[in-house]
C-alpha positions as CSV (number, residue, x, y, z in Angstrom):
1,M,11.6,1.3,14.6
2,T,11.1,1.4,10.7
3,D,10.4,4.8,9.1
4,V,8.0,5.4,7.3
5,V,8.8,4.7,3.4
6,T,11.7,2.7,4.1
7,A,8.7,-0.1,5.8
8,Q,6.0,0.9,2.8
9,R,9.3,0.4,0.2
10,V,9.1,-3.2,2.0
11,V,5.2,-4.0,1.5
12,L,5.3,-2.4,-1.7
13,E,8.2,-5.2,-3.4
14,H,6.6,-8.2,-1.4
15,R,3.3,-7.6,-2.9
16,Y,5.3,-7.0,-7.2
17,R,7.1,-10.2,-7.1
18,A,4.0,-12.0,-6.5
19,H,3.1,-11.1,-9.4
20,V,6.0,-10.9,-11.9
21,G,10.4,-12.6,-11.1
22,P,13.4,-11.7,-13.1
23,G,13.2,-12.0,-16.8
24,D,9.2,-12.2,-16.8
25,A,7.5,-9.9,-20.0
26,Y,5.2,-7.8,-18.7
27,A,3.2,-4.4,-19.6
28,L,2.3,-1.6,-18.0
29,V,-0.4,0.8,-19.5
30,D,-2.6,4.0,-18.6
31,F,0.3,5.8,-19.1
32,P,-0.4,9.2,-16.9
33,D,-0.3,11.6,-19.9
34,H,-0.9,15.4,-18.4
35,A,0.5,17.3,-15.6
36,N,-0.6,16.3,-12.6
37,V,2.7,15.2,-10.9
38,G,1.1,12.8,-8.6
39,D,0.8,10.7,-11.3
40,S,4.3,10.8,-12.9
41,A,5.6,9.5,-9.5
42,I,3.4,6.8,-9.3
43,W,4.5,5.5,-12.9
44,L,8.4,6.1,-11.7
45,G,7.7,4.4,-8.9
46,E,5.9,1.2,-10.2
47,C,8.6,0.9,-13.2
48,E,11.3,1.4,-10.6
49,L,9.9,-1.9,-8.6
50,L,9.5,-3.5,-12.1
51,R,12.9,-3.6,-13.6
52,A,13.8,-4.2,-10.1
53,I,12.2,-7.5,-10.1
54,T,12.2,-8.6,-13.5
55,G,15.3,-6.8,-14.8
56,R,14.1,-5.0,-17.6
57,G,11.5,-2.6,-18.6
58,P,7.6,-2.9,-20.0
59,D,7.8,-4.6,-23.4
60,Y,4.4,-2.7,-23.9
61,I,2.9,0.9,-22.6
62,S,0.3,3.3,-23.8
63,T,-2.3,5.6,-22.2
64,W,-5.9,5.3,-21.7
65,H,-6.4,6.5,-25.2
66,D,-4.3,4.6,-27.4
67,F,-3.7,1.4,-26.7
68,D,-3.9,-0.8,-29.3
69,P,-4.9,-4.3,-28.7
70,A,-3.0,-5.8,-31.2
71,A,0.0,-3.9,-30.9
72,F,0.3,-4.9,-27.5
73,R,-0.2,-8.6,-28.5
74,Q,2.7,-8.6,-30.4
75,A,4.9,-6.8,-28.2
76,C,3.9,-8.6,-24.8
77,P,2.7,-12.3,-26.3
78,I,3.2,-13.5,-22.7
79,G,2.8,-11.6,-19.3
80,T,1.3,-9.9,-16.8
81,L,-1.0,-6.8,-18.3
82,F,-1.2,-4.2,-14.5
83,L,-3.1,-1.4,-14.6
84,H,-1.5,2.1,-13.5
85,G,-2.1,2.9,-10.0
86,G,-3.6,5.9,-8.3
87,G,-7.0,7.6,-7.5
88,N,-9.0,7.0,-10.5
89,L,-10.8,4.0,-9.5
90,G,-14.5,4.8,-9.5
91,D,-17.3,7.6,-11.5
92,L,-15.1,10.6,-10.8
93,W,-12.7,10.0,-13.3
94,P,-14.8,8.0,-16.1
95,H,-11.8,8.3,-18.8
96,H,-9.6,5.9,-16.7
97,Q,-12.3,4.0,-15.5
98,H,-13.9,3.2,-18.4
99,F,-10.0,1.9,-20.0
100,R,-9.5,-0.4,-17.1
101,E,-13.7,-1.9,-17.8
102,T,-12.1,-1.8,-21.8
103,M,-9.1,-3.7,-20.3
104,L,-10.9,-6.8,-18.2
105,G,-13.5,-6.8,-20.4
106,T,-11.1,-8.0,-23.2
107,I,-8.0,-9.0,-21.7
108,C,-9.2,-11.9,-20.1
109,D,-6.4,-14.9,-21.4
110,R,-3.3,-13.5,-19.1
111,P,-3.9,-12.1,-15.7
112,V,-4.4,-8.5,-15.1
113,V,-3.4,-6.7,-11.7
114,Q,-4.8,-2.9,-10.7
115,L,-1.8,-1.8,-9.0
116,P,-2.6,0.3,-5.9
117,Q,-5.8,2.9,-6.0
118,S,-8.4,4.5,-4.0
119,I,-11.9,2.9,-5.0
120,H,-14.6,5.7,-4.9
121,F,-17.7,5.1,-6.5
122,R,-20.8,8.4,-6.4
123,D,-23.4,6.3,-8.4
124,D,-24.2,2.3,-7.0
125,H,-24.9,1.7,-10.5
126,A,-21.2,2.6,-12.0
127,L,-20.1,0.2,-8.9
128,T,-22.3,-2.8,-9.8
129,R,-21.4,-2.6,-13.2
130,F,-17.6,-2.5,-12.5
131,A,-18.1,-5.4,-9.8
132,D,-19.7,-7.4,-12.5
133,I,-17.0,-6.9,-15.0
134,V,-14.4,-7.7,-12.6
135,A,-16.9,-10.9,-11.8
136,G,-15.9,-11.9,-15.7
137,H,-12.1,-12.1,-15.0
138,P,-10.8,-15.3,-14.7
139,D,-7.0,-14.0,-13.4
140,F,-7.7,-9.7,-12.0
141,T,-6.0,-9.5,-9.1
142,L,-6.9,-5.5,-7.1
143,H,-4.6,-3.7,-5.2
144,V,-5.8,-0.5,-3.2
145,R,-3.9,1.7,-1.3
146,D,-6.3,1.9,2.2
147,R,-8.6,0.2,5.0
148,E,-12.0,1.7,3.6
149,S,-11.3,0.8,-0.7
150,L,-10.5,-2.4,0.9
151,A,-13.1,-2.8,2.9
152,V,-15.2,-2.3,-1.0
153,A,-13.4,-4.4,-2.6
154,A,-14.2,-6.9,-0.1
155,A,-18.0,-6.4,0.1
156,H,-18.2,-6.2,-4.2
157,F,-15.5,-7.5,-6.3
158,A,-15.4,-10.9,-6.8
159,C,-11.2,-11.5,-7.1
160,P,-8.4,-11.4,-4.5
161,A,-7.8,-7.4,-3.0
162,Q,-4.6,-6.3,-1.2
163,L,-3.7,-3.7,1.2
164,T,-0.7,-1.8,-0.3
165,P,0.7,1.3,-0.4
166,D,1.3,4.0,-3.2
167,S,3.6,3.2,-5.3
168,A,5.1,6.2,-5.7
169,F,6.8,5.9,-2.2
170,A,8.9,3.1,-4.1
171,L,10.9,6.5,-5.4
172,G,12.7,7.1,-1.9
173,P,14.2,9.7,-0.2
174,Q,14.7,12.9,-2.1
175,P,16.9,15.9,-1.8
176,R,15.8,18.9,-0.7
177,G,15.9,21.9,-2.7
178,V,16.2,25.8,-1.1
179,A,13.2,26.7,0.3
180,D,12.6,31.1,-0.8
181,T,9.0,31.2,1.3
182,H,7.4,30.3,4.9
183,T,4.7,27.9,3.5
184,L,3.8,26.6,0.3
185,A,0.3,25.6,0.0
186,L,-0.2,23.4,-3.2
187,M,-4.3,23.0,-2.7
188,R,-6.1,21.0,-5.8
189,T,-7.9,23.2,-8.1
190,D,-10.0,20.4,-9.6
191,L,-13.1,18.7,-8.8
192,E,-11.7,16.9,-6.0
193,R,-10.9,20.1,-3.9
194,S,-13.3,20.8,-0.5
195,T,-10.7,22.8,1.8
196,T,-10.5,26.5,1.8
197,L,-7.3,27.3,3.4
198,D,-7.9,28.5,6.6
199,A,-6.1,31.2,8.6
200,S,-3.0,29.4,10.6
201,I,-1.5,29.5,6.6
202,S,-3.4,32.9,5.3
203,G,-0.3,34.8,3.3
204,A,0.8,30.9,2.2
205,T,2.5,30.7,-1.5
206,V,-1.1,28.9,-2.6
207,V,0.2,26.6,-5.8
208,D,-1.0,23.7,-7.8
209,W,1.0,21.2,-10.3
210,L,-1.3,21.1,-13.2
211,E,0.5,22.6,-15.9
212,D,3.5,21.3,-17.9
213,D,6.9,22.5,-18.5
214,A,7.5,24.3,-22.0
215,D,10.7,22.1,-22.4
216,L,9.1,18.9,-21.5
217,P,9.7,15.5,-24.3
218,A,7.5,14.9,-26.9
219,G,6.6,11.7,-28.3
220,T,5.5,8.1,-27.2
221,D,8.0,5.5,-27.2
222,I,8.6,4.3,-24.0
223,A,12.1,6.4,-23.0
224,T,10.1,9.1,-24.0
225,R,7.3,8.7,-21.9
226,D,9.8,8.3,-19.2
227,A,11.3,11.0,-19.6
228,Q,8.3,13.0,-18.8
229,A,7.0,11.4,-16.5
230,R,10.7,11.8,-14.8
231,A,10.2,16.0,-15.8
232,R,7.0,16.3,-14.4
233,V,7.9,14.6,-10.5
234,A,11.1,16.7,-10.7
235,R,8.3,19.9,-11.6
236,G,6.6,18.4,-8.4
237,L,9.6,18.2,-6.2
238,Q,11.5,21.9,-7.1
239,L,8.0,23.4,-6.3
240,L,7.5,21.5,-2.8
241,S,11.1,22.5,-1.4
242,R,10.3,26.2,-2.0
243,G,8.7,25.5,0.9
244,T,9.9,26.1,5.0
245,S,6.4,24.2,5.8
246,V,3.8,23.0,3.0
247,A,0.5,22.8,3.4
248,T,-1.5,20.5,1.1
249,D,-4.6,18.7,-0.1
250,R,-2.9,16.6,-2.5
251,L,-2.1,12.9,-1.7
252,H,1.1,13.2,-3.6
253,G,1.8,16.8,-2.1
254,H,1.9,14.4,1.1
255,I,4.4,11.7,-0.7
256,L,6.4,13.8,-1.6
257,A,6.5,16.2,0.9
258,T,6.9,12.8,3.0
259,L,9.8,11.8,1.0
260,L,11.9,15.1,0.8
261,G,11.5,15.4,4.6
262,I,9.4,18.5,4.0
263,P,7.2,18.7,7.3
264,H,3.2,19.8,6.3
265,R,-0.4,19.7,7.0
266,V,-2.4,17.4,5.5
267,F,-6.1,19.1,4.6
268,D,-8.4,16.6,2.6
269,N,-10.1,16.3,-0.6
270,S,-13.0,16.2,-1.2
271,Y,-14.0,11.7,-0.3
272,G,-11.5,11.4,2.5
273,K,-8.4,10.1,-0.1
274,L,-5.9,11.9,2.2
275,G,-7.2,10.9,5.0
276,A,-8.0,7.0,4.7
277,Y,-4.0,6.8,3.6
278,I,-2.3,8.4,6.4
279,R,-4.3,6.4,8.8
280,A,-3.3,3.2,6.9
281,W,0.3,4.0,6.3
282,T,2.4,7.6,7.5
283,A,0.3,8.4,10.2
284,T,3.3,7.5,12.6
285,S,5.3,10.3,10.4
286,P,6.6,13.0,12.5
287,L,6.6,15.3,9.7
288,V,3.0,15.2,8.7
289,Q,0.2,17.3,11.0
290,I,-3.9,16.5,10.2
291,A,-5.2,19.8,9.8
292,D,-8.6,19.3,9.8
293,E,-11.1,16.7,11.3
294,K,-12.1,14.8,8.3
295,A,-9.1,13.9,7.9
296,A,-8.6,12.7,11.3
297,A,-11.7,11.2,12.0
298,G,-12.2,9.6,9.2
299,T,-15.6,11.3,8.5
């Protein structure tokens, strides 16, 4: 049986090749200019896939806050505009959603591809607004990471939508460092947290990964952004490697622990993102154990 990492890489390559081919120009925007390791892992996976398929790097990148329409069109006069994937399609993280809506509302003369996202809207009005924006774009494709998000897309969005793995799986297996603690508990400290440590992981070393190293490279050019993402992912891999086992309520705690070959227990986040992803892609991995009923049942 094909392992879950290889299987997801195969699907990712197939999905990406539907949008670009050898030599094609493209832009990749919404660079994760923050310390959260998971978003940088996604970015690196996206870049690895796009470079492998096209044979070139992006012609233009930006964060959500420094996109320059004139610079974008000068650097990338033709080609697909890719929107960074992750878990911010909805109304929990408004800066990224507003940027996405701005791109769809203003870049209407070329294909726009939303790379794999999880969808979560708390407000029906916000969902309807985004659906209207999607309907107004002539060439938008949406990739989602789980079946629940695919159902939302099918019900509300007038665009092609496909079930696609998280792009971080393009990084492939990673070398594991030396453990120095029995259980490393990577637990959210932000608005998506919904769990508390249960008795089975009491005494664990509890951490989060929302603080950059002091020597992170500074700059906004493409090469420096790549170096920043690599430094953040290296920090996350080193952190997870400290545990003989891992407990986590972060999706990329699960994904990177899988790439490292570390056994881990998963608690769901506030809206069921981890359970939905595991049911779609990684439930057969012998490394993962569901720690709470919500993630297992999809409630």
